SEMIFI-759924 format. One line per field, with one value per residue (C-alpha): x, y, z; residue in three letters; residue number from 1. Coordinates in steps of 0.02 Angstrom, whole numbers, plus 50000, padded with zeros to 5 digits. Layout:
% residues N
X	(X, ...)
Y	(Y, ...)
Z	(Z, ...)
code	(ALA, ...)
pos	(NUM, ...)
% end
This chain:
% residues 246
X	(56463, 56406, 56242, 56110, 55973, 55808, 55644, 55510, 55329, 55210, 55023, 54874, 54736, 54675, 54842, 55020, 55190, 55376, 55456, 55642, 55748, 55934, 56005, 56176, 56208, 56336, 56445, 56361, 56184, 56038, 55891, 55781, 55908, 55894, 55703, 55714, 55828, 55700, 55566, 55670, 55732, 55621, 55455, 55391, 55227, 55311, 55225, 55333, 55310, 55458, 55499, 55659, 55779, 55868, 55786, 55678, 55509, 55472, 55387, 55491, 55453, 55461, 55511, 55684, 55732, 55591, 55649, 55556, 55671, 55680, 55737, 55833, 55937, 55975, 56137, 56150, 56327, 56259, 56200, 56314, 56371, 56253, 56121, 55949, 55870, 55684, 55577, 55396, 55267, 55239, 55109, 55001, 54910, 54802, 54897, 54860, 54987, 55161, 55257, 55124, 55005, 54857, 54917, 54767, 54722, 54863, 54798, 54626, 54701, 54800, 54639, 54571, 54711, 54673, 54797, 54923, 54837, 54961, 54932, 54934, 55107, 55192, 55172, 55308, 55223, 55350, 55345, 55484, 55535, 55673, 55804, 55765, 55584, 55641, 55756, 55617, 55502, 55639, 55660, 55476, 55476, 55607, 55469, 55464, 55301, 55376, 55251, 55376, 55333, 55149, 55196, 55283, 55159, 55079, 54925, 54868, 54976, 54913, 54741, 54675, 54510, 54603, 54633, 54472, 54525, 54714, 54815, 54983, 55160, 55177, 55032, 55087, 55242, 55131, 55028, 55184, 55252, 55094, 55064, 55242, 55248, 55256, 55154, 55010, 54846, 54743, 54704, 54713, 54726, 54552, 54582, 54747, 54660, 54507, 54514, 54703, 54696, 54867, 54824, 54834, 55020, 55127, 55291, 55385, 55493, 55479, 55427, 55583, 55695, 55639, 55631, 55753, 55765, 55813, 55667, 55650, 55466, 55437, 55542, 55515, 55337, 55232, 55286, 55266, 55092, 55046, 55105, 54996, 54844, 54881, 54903, 54739, 54625, 54702, 54795, 54699, 54753, 54693, 54528, 54504, 54549, 54424, 54287, 54327, 54321, 54154)
Y	(54212, 54143, 54051, 54121, 54014, 54108, 54065, 54178, 54182, 54139, 54151, 54266, 54302, 54122, 54052, 54018, 53947, 53981, 53923, 53884, 53965, 53958, 54110, 54165, 54333, 54464, 54555, 54707, 54653, 54686, 54573, 54664, 54622, 54438, 54448, 54525, 54384, 54258, 54351, 54351, 54172, 54062, 54140, 54270, 54285, 54332, 54491, 54624, 54811, 54926, 55090, 55189, 55053, 55191, 55185, 55338, 55277, 55152, 55032, 54874, 54849, 54667, 54556, 54487, 54345, 54405, 54586, 54731, 54805, 54890, 54755, 54882, 54932, 54757, 54689, 54504, 54499, 54556, 54377, 54231, 54131, 53986, 54058, 54051, 54222, 54221, 54356, 54380, 54519, 54642, 54567, 54711, 54739, 54621, 54514, 54539, 54421, 54356, 54506, 54638, 54697, 54816, 54972, 55078, 55096, 55223, 55330, 55333, 55396, 55529, 55603, 55627, 55743, 55929, 56009, 56144, 56311, 56455, 56617, 56779, 56840, 56982, 57163, 57150, 56999, 56874, 56725, 56704, 56549, 56505, 56384, 56258, 56252, 56219, 56078, 55999, 55996, 55929, 55776, 55732, 55766, 55630, 55499, 55394, 55306, 55132, 55093, 54985, 55081, 55042, 54861, 54837, 54938, 54804, 54912, 54876, 54725, 54617, 54698, 54738, 54794, 54948, 55017, 55121, 55216, 55220, 55312, 55232, 55304, 55362, 55481, 55538, 55597, 55690, 55766, 55818, 55902, 56005, 56041, 56099, 56210, 56390, 56458, 56332, 56389, 56229, 56148, 55958, 55917, 55843, 55738, 55675, 55625, 55541, 55493, 55464, 55371, 55426, 55366, 55186, 55203, 55142, 55207, 55042, 55128, 54981, 55105, 55209, 55056, 55006, 55178, 55178, 55368, 55369, 55479, 55485, 55444, 55410, 55546, 55687, 55655, 55540, 55597, 55784, 55749, 55653, 55802, 55921, 55812, 55794, 55983, 56019, 55886, 55816, 55959, 55986, 56167, 56205, 56118, 56220, 56382, 56341, 56312, 56476, 56571, 56492)
Z	(53191, 53360, 53371, 53488, 53563, 53571, 53654, 53580, 53633, 53492, 53513, 53535, 53660, 53650, 53707, 53653, 53695, 53682, 53521, 53507, 53372, 53339, 53250, 53190, 53272, 53219, 53342, 53418, 53376, 53492, 53532, 53405, 53268, 53311, 53311, 53136, 53080, 53142, 53046, 52888, 52891, 52999, 53048, 52927, 53024, 53188, 53251, 53334, 53355, 53323, 53238, 53269, 53332, 53427, 53598, 53566, 53505, 53644, 53523, 53551, 53735, 53788, 53933, 53898, 54015, 54125, 54136, 54053, 53921, 53752, 53631, 53528, 53679, 53743, 53671, 53636, 53708, 53877, 53905, 53946, 53793, 53765, 53881, 53799, 53777, 53815, 53736, 53790, 53770, 53911, 54027, 54088, 53925, 53821, 53697, 53513, 53435, 53480, 53549, 53511, 53646, 53647, 53737, 53688, 53873, 53886, 53744, 53822, 53986, 53894, 53825, 54002, 54057, 54032, 53914, 53955, 53982, 53995, 54085, 53983, 53931, 54023, 53971, 53839, 53761, 53827, 53944, 54071, 54169, 54290, 54223, 54360, 54303, 54125, 54181, 54285, 54135, 54022, 54133, 54118, 53930, 53905, 53919, 53759, 53806, 53804, 53943, 54036, 54194, 54165, 54135, 54304, 54406, 54515, 54544, 54366, 54323, 54465, 54476, 54300, 54376, 54442, 54266, 54259, 54417, 54408, 54275, 54312, 54325, 54144, 54169, 54339, 54246, 54123, 54263, 54358, 54201, 54185, 54369, 54399, 54246, 54310, 54164, 54176, 54256, 54251, 54419, 54406, 54591, 54606, 54450, 54522, 54683, 54610, 54425, 54423, 54589, 54650, 54825, 54762, 54724, 54868, 54794, 54773, 54640, 54520, 54384, 54410, 54402, 54227, 54146, 53998, 54006, 54191, 54239, 54429, 54418, 54602, 54683, 54559, 54498, 54607, 54780, 54739, 54668, 54825, 54929, 54828, 54855, 55041, 55060, 54972, 55044, 55203, 55288, 55453, 55469, 55294, 55332, 55492, 55403, 55266, 55395, 55482, 55317, 55275)
code	(MET, PRO, GLU, VAL, ALA, MET, LYS, VAL, PHE, ARG, GLY, ASP, SER, SER, GLY, GLY, GLU, PHE, VAL, ASP, TYR, THR, VAL, ASP, ALA, ASP, GLU, GLY, GLN, VAL, VAL, LEU, ASP, VAL, ILE, HIS, THR, ILE, GLN, ALA, THR, GLN, ALA, SER, ASP, LEU, ALA, VAL, ARG, TRP, ASN, CYS, LYS, ALA, GLY, LYS, CYS, GLY, SER, CYS, SER, ALA, GLU, VAL, ASN, GLY, LEU, PRO, LYS, LEU, MET, CYS, MET, THR, ARG, VAL, ASN, SER, PHE, ARG, PRO, GLY, GLU, PRO, ILE, THR, VAL, ALA, PRO, ILE, LYS, THR, PHE, PRO, LEU, ILE, LYS, ASP, LEU, VAL, THR, ASP, VAL, SER, PHE, ASN, TYR, GLY, VAL, ALA, LYS, GLU, ILE, PRO, ALA, PHE, ARG, PRO, ARG, PRO, PRO, GLU, ALA, ASP, GLY, ARG, TYR, ARG, MET, MET, GLN, GLU, ASP, ILE, GLU, ARG, GLY, GLN, GLU, PHE, ARG, LYS, CYS, ILE, GLU, CYS, PHE, LEU, CYS, GLN, ASN, VAL, CYS, HIS, VAL, ILE, ARG, ASP, HIS, PRO, ASP, ASN, LYS, PRO, ARG, PHE, TYR, GLY, PRO, ARG, PHE, PHE, VAL, ARG, LEU, ALA, GLU, LEU, GLU, MET, HIS, PRO, LEU, ASP, THR, GLU, ASP, ARG, THR, GLU, LEU, ILE, ARG, LYS, ALA, ALA, GLY, ILE, GLY, MET, CYS, ASN, ILE, THR, LYS, CYS, CYS, THR, GLU, VAL, CYS, PRO, GLU, ASP, ILE, HIS, ILE, THR, ASP, ASN, ALA, ILE, ILE, PRO, LEU, LYS, GLU, ARG, VAL, ALA, ASP, ARG, PHE, TYR, ASP, PRO, PHE, ARG, TRP, ILE, PHE, GLY, LYS, LEU, ARG, ALA)
pos	(1, 2, 3, 4, 5, 6, 7, 8, 9, 10, 11, 12, 13, 14, 15, 16, 17, 18, 19, 20, 21, 22, 23, 24, 25, 26, 27, 28, 29, 30, 31, 32, 33, 34, 35, 36, 37, 38, 39, 40, 41, 42, 43, 44, 45, 46, 47, 48, 49, 50, 51, 52, 53, 54, 55, 56, 57, 58, 59, 60, 61, 62, 63, 64, 65, 66, 67, 68, 69, 70, 71, 72, 73, 74, 75, 76, 77, 78, 79, 80, 81, 82, 83, 84, 85, 86, 87, 88, 89, 90, 91, 92, 93, 94, 95, 96, 97, 98, 99, 100, 101, 102, 103, 104, 105, 106, 107, 108, 109, 110, 111, 112, 113, 114, 115, 116, 117, 118, 119, 120, 121, 122, 123, 124, 125, 126, 127, 128, 129, 130, 131, 132, 133, 134, 135, 136, 137, 138, 139, 140, 141, 142, 143, 144, 145, 146, 147, 148, 149, 150, 151, 152, 153, 154, 155, 156, 157, 158, 159, 160, 161, 162, 163, 164, 165, 166, 167, 168, 169, 170, 171, 172, 173, 174, 175, 176, 177, 178, 179, 180, 181, 182, 183, 184, 185, 186, 187, 188, 189, 190, 191, 192, 193, 194, 195, 196, 197, 198, 199, 200, 201, 202, 203, 204, 205, 206, 207, 208, 209, 210, 211, 212, 213, 214, 215, 216, 217, 218, 219, 220, 221, 222, 223, 224, 225, 226, 227, 228, 229, 230, 231, 232, 233, 234, 235, 236, 237, 238, 239, 240, 241, 242, 243, 244, 245, 246)
% end
């Protein structure tokens, strides 16, 4: 069994440091396996959040060698032999302990988004949708809420004071899913413009790059939402027509 050199952040909101561990790793193991080995053999008080270990719950988000990743989907053999593997908590959210952060900000934002409100069914009692509308929604529903996109979004990572007025890419995906649903009747355009703060996003695509589900967050969610806001509030022809109607 090859030995793996690990540097794992240990600490809490008052401070911390990286601690060195050397672990025997089995072939095919992922970083989360090694973290569990450290827990079991060397540091029983090491705090880490995880659940499914299959890349579907999003719980084990961390920064591995400085890159936002799911620990359960990051194979140990993807690193050079002998290269230390550094594991740190995601940086955008307050640290609780070791690798666990307080992501409750995201659940607060989720509560602010109006729920799906379908139109009445057709005369035969059925709802009908085009296949392309179904596929569009399916892409957005792939989100596992790992919050890696939130973590790399510089609008809130580098400027925490923006959090009260910027939802972040995960929730632009949620808003796009609802707004583009052909059966939904709720109008969230004003919320997208003001409370969600979509105008603060400058489409660097960093959120898309780290998404483990390969959701095209920027191209398929954020840009279309920006276009809807621009059409509603900043289209000069629409503004003139509104004035004439008034």
